[in-house]
C-alpha angles and dihedrals in degrees: 000000000000111000098166114139093011121126110248113243112271097026113122114249114263117254139166104269096191092053092044090052091049092054090046089054092055090051091052091043092052101036104027123232100291091036093058108083123202088245091053091047100047091043092054090046093049094229137104124258089251091056092046092053090047094049105034109012121232127340093275091052091048090050092053091049090047089052090052088052092049090051091053093044124028093010097047086104088084095063090042091052092051089059094058113118100238135036094242090053091048090052093045093049091046095053093041087052092051091051091048095048093046093052101036115153112246095016133090115276119255130022127305086214091061105029097038094090110004092123098031117142126198092299090059098046093111093052090046090053093045091054093045088054092046093051092046090052088057090049091051093051090053091048091052090049092050092047088055088050091055091047089052095047092247088118124038116264090246094056115115110224093195094051092047092050093048089047093056094045091051090050093046091047090050090050089054093051092046092049091051087052090058103268112150132236097254097052094044089051088054088054090053092048092052089049091060098048091091096044112140112264120241 
């Protein structure tokens, strides 16, 4: 009997891990950590629970991998904003990116990094802590960039890099919450524009 090319008994069926992770990211983005059941996740991913555990680990592991996917995809605007030549351009690109990611066509409204565990109970504590650390990492990147801007004279000496970074993160998080509540891209961009009116002059 010719068995060439057949999958040996017991081996998990092959699947596109990147595509499966992308679909899991969308489920977490839409449902939050606790709201996303394993049945919903594996159904969206097109795999069995056994295959999910084998490829991605448990639900917490899958969530962390989905968050990394989100950072490299919809939230990649953060890294791009940090590369802008002036602090004002960094802030402008950061908030415009937050608006764009939160109102992205074909994707859930809001931000996975904000909505992922807003309503998490004890079972979602790990996810909540993971997201808090993720958001804080973004804030620290902004703070370091604005400290550089002060050193280079792009921001005035009295500017507080930490406060500016927290201000931008607060506005961006608020934009995500408003988007999840139905606010549109144009009105949220207006909010971003207003938030930058009092940006420190060079």
